[in-house]
C-alpha positions as CSV (number, residue, x, y, z in Angstrom):
1,M,102.1,170.0,157.1
2,F,103.2,166.3,156.8
3,I,102.7,165.9,153.2
4,S,105.2,167.4,150.9
5,Q,103.8,169.1,147.6
6,A,104.1,167.1,144.4
7,F,104.7,169.0,141.2
8,A,104.0,168.0,137.6
9,Q,107.1,167.3,135.4
10,A,107.6,168.8,132.0
11,A,106.1,166.8,129.0
12,A,108.9,164.9,127.0
13,P,109.1,166.4,123.4
14,A,107.0,164.1,120.9
15,A,109.0,162.2,118.4
16,A,108.5,163.0,114.7
17,A,105.9,160.5,113.3
18,G,107.2,158.5,110.3
19,G,110.8,158.7,111.3
20,I,113.2,156.1,111.1
21,E,113.6,155.9,114.9
22,S,109.9,154.9,115.0
23,I,110.4,152.0,112.5
24,F,113.2,150.5,114.6
25,G,111.5,151.2,117.8
26,S,108.4,149.0,116.7
27,L,110.7,146.4,115.3
28,G,112.6,146.1,118.5
29,Q,109.3,145.6,120.5
30,F,108.6,142.4,118.3
31,L,112.0,141.0,118.0
32,P,112.1,138.9,121.1
33,L,108.6,137.5,120.1
34,V,109.8,136.5,116.7
35,L,113.1,135.1,118.1
36,M,111.1,132.9,120.7
37,F,109.0,131.5,117.7
38,V,112.0,130.8,115.6
39,V,113.6,128.9,118.6
40,L,110.4,127.1,119.3
41,Y,110.3,126.0,115.6
42,F,113.7,124.6,115.8
43,I,113.5,123.0,119.1
44,M,110.1,121.5,119.1
45,I,108.0,121.7,115.9
46,R,110.9,120.6,113.3
47,P,112.0,117.5,115.4
48,Q,108.5,116.5,116.0
49,M,107.7,116.4,112.2
50,K,110.8,114.5,111.5
51,R,109.7,111.8,114.0
52,Q,106.2,111.9,112.4
53,K,107.9,111.4,108.8
54,E,110.3,108.6,110.2
55,H,107.2,106.7,111.9
56,K,105.2,106.9,108.5
57,A,107.9,105.5,106.6
58,M,108.5,102.6,109.1
59,I,104.7,101.8,108.9
60,D,104.9,102.0,105.1
61,A,107.6,99.5,105.1
62,L,106.2,96.7,107.2
63,A,106.0,93.4,105.7
64,K,104.7,89.8,106.6
65,G,107.0,88.3,108.9
66,D,108.5,91.4,110.7
67,E,108.9,91.4,114.3
68,I,107.2,94.2,115.8
69,V,106.5,96.2,119.1
70,T,103.1,97.9,119.7
71,T,102.3,100.8,121.8
72,G,100.9,98.5,124.4
73,G,104.0,96.7,124.7
74,L,103.1,93.5,122.8
75,I,105.7,91.8,120.9
76,G,104.7,89.8,117.7
77,R,105.1,88.7,114.3
78,V,103.1,90.2,111.4
79,A,100.9,87.4,110.3
80,K,98.7,89.1,107.7
81,M,98.4,92.6,106.7
82,G,95.4,94.8,105.8
83,E,94.8,98.4,104.7
84,S,94.8,99.7,108.3
85,L,95.0,96.7,110.6
86,L,97.5,94.1,111.1
87,N,97.1,90.4,112.5
88,V,100.0,90.0,115.0
89,E,101.0,86.5,116.0
90,V,101.8,86.8,119.6
91,A,102.2,83.0,120.5
92,N,101.8,79.8,118.3
93,G,98.3,80.0,116.8
94,I,97.3,83.2,118.5
95,E,96.9,86.2,116.4
96,L,95.6,89.8,117.7
97,Q,94.4,92.4,115.4
98,V,96.2,95.8,116.0
99,Q,96.1,99.1,114.0
100,R,99.2,99.7,111.8
101,S,99.6,103.2,113.7
102,A,100.0,101.4,116.9
103,V,103.4,100.0,115.8
104,V,106.1,101.7,117.4
105,Q,109.2,99.6,116.5
106,V,110.4,97.1,114.2
107,L,112.9,94.6,115.8
108,P,115.7,92.7,114.4
109,K,114.9,89.5,112.8
110,G,115.2,86.4,115.3
111,T,114.3,88.9,118.4
112,F,110.8,87.3,118.8
113,G,111.6,83.6,119.5
114,K,108.9,80.7,119.4
C-alpha cells in the first residue's frame, strides 16, 4: 500500500570480446595511474637523484684546507682526510672527527676566521 513496486531493468547488451573498444577502455582505466607516476617521477624522484649526485661530487672533491659546514651546524676547516672520516679543525688546536657524508656545504675561502 505505501511501498511502490520495483521492476528490474533490462540487461545491457554485452560488448564483443576482443574488440578495439575493450582495449581502449582498459587503457583508459590505467591512464590516470600511469600519468600520476610520470608526474611523481619528474617532480620528486628525478630532482632527489640529482641532489644526491651533486652531494656525492661535493664530498669527493673535498680537500685539506676546505672550509665546511656539517649537518650539525659545525663550521670548520678540514685538517686531515681519511677514507670515510674527516678531522675538522673548529678552533685553534681543536679537531673533531666527522663522517664525510655529514658535510652539507663547502664554504668560500676565508669564511672561517681564526
